[in-house]
Phi, psi and omega in degrees: 000133175248137178247135172252128179240136179271139185225121183245136182265125182226166171298136183305137188299336184269003182270137174277119179288146178246139180254128172219135179057045175073015178215167172286130181284124180250348181290132176063033181243131178301125177236152181206183179290137180307132183300321177292334174286329172303317180293321176293328179289316181300319184295322177293320178291329181290323175295329179281326176293334181265011172074010177281326177246152176258331188216143173234126180247129177259138179236129180228143177239132176152198189288181179302334181294341178302335182297330175295315182291327174298316179298331168299311178301318175295324174295334179282336180139356177295156186268324177206168188228158174229135183243107173267112186272127171211149172270000172296140174292140183260005182273022188082348185289328184229296181270123185247166192305325186292317178293322180294320175304319186288331179284322175297316179303319183293316178300318183293312187280325184262353189225308195261314186051058182283169180267330177224142175246122175249136177227155166290154188290340181190160170268146182281354178273315183254336182056031181288309183062039184251331190300315180302302178299321175297316177303312176300323179289325177293321182280341187054052181232163178303149175214150170229123183259162181051046181297129181250344178201138182226123181226142177289134184213121184053238179259009182231221181220145163260127187232123172269128186237150174284144172224171181294338186256003181142234183226152173226155183251130179234131181260114174275115183265338182233147173249154003285167179211160172249128176234133173254142193253136187253178191301320189274003180299311182199180166243112186302143175282163171264138180293122176286159179298319182295324182285333177297312182293321176294326175307326183294342184261352182280144181293140171227116184269133180253130181233124181284132187299320184290347174272002184268356179066031182245137178286116187265004185298132175301137173282330184233152179248128180268115183282318181201147178245125184234141175291147174294148177300151179288148180286145180283151179296142179276170182233157176259148179241155184287322188200180184292327180293321175298322181301306183293326179294324178285324180297327177279316195262326184259305178282327178059046175252356176243138175278000000 
């Protein structure tokens, strides 16, 4: 079994984003692998370690710095990487989910033919959560989103997925399939120094996005990005009665 796992480079989750000229400022800002993509990589590597998969290929779309993010995935245990290079922003400002899904589709159908595609449920920059479902639609294959547990079952997978009411289990009976990974699926490992050194020798293929013949024009236009207003300072109350009084009369959240 071959697994293709998506790896996105985003502004690091611990960084406070800055808004300038109606967009998120990316210059001189620390960027790292999207946390949900880390979970997808970890799950792919675990499937390989349990002998369910034989090869794990990491795919990233973005500027040349994405090779650093791919090297992290390789250090975590992926076998090789594919970098679709483009200078278009991947945070929905320029490169949007449909174009990304079509690039994944082309790599899958014309090059890799994986049995399983693992993606993070969403990128923390755009929070769209659309690439996985769109990709499954383009491939006309089964999909399970928000996966909290993935187990090999018969010739497919049994996936427990998060819902608003709890969880539900879905049996994927045919492959290939797309699974998007949620927070509770696993805890990603830290890459060790020996594996980081080994990752430098693993192959990473670079493909220019403009050579793929895919329309990368955005379908939607982001008019403006605005920082949320600063929170007001909190206050201390003397007792529970004072708290209830303020919740009723000032906050008006209690009847």
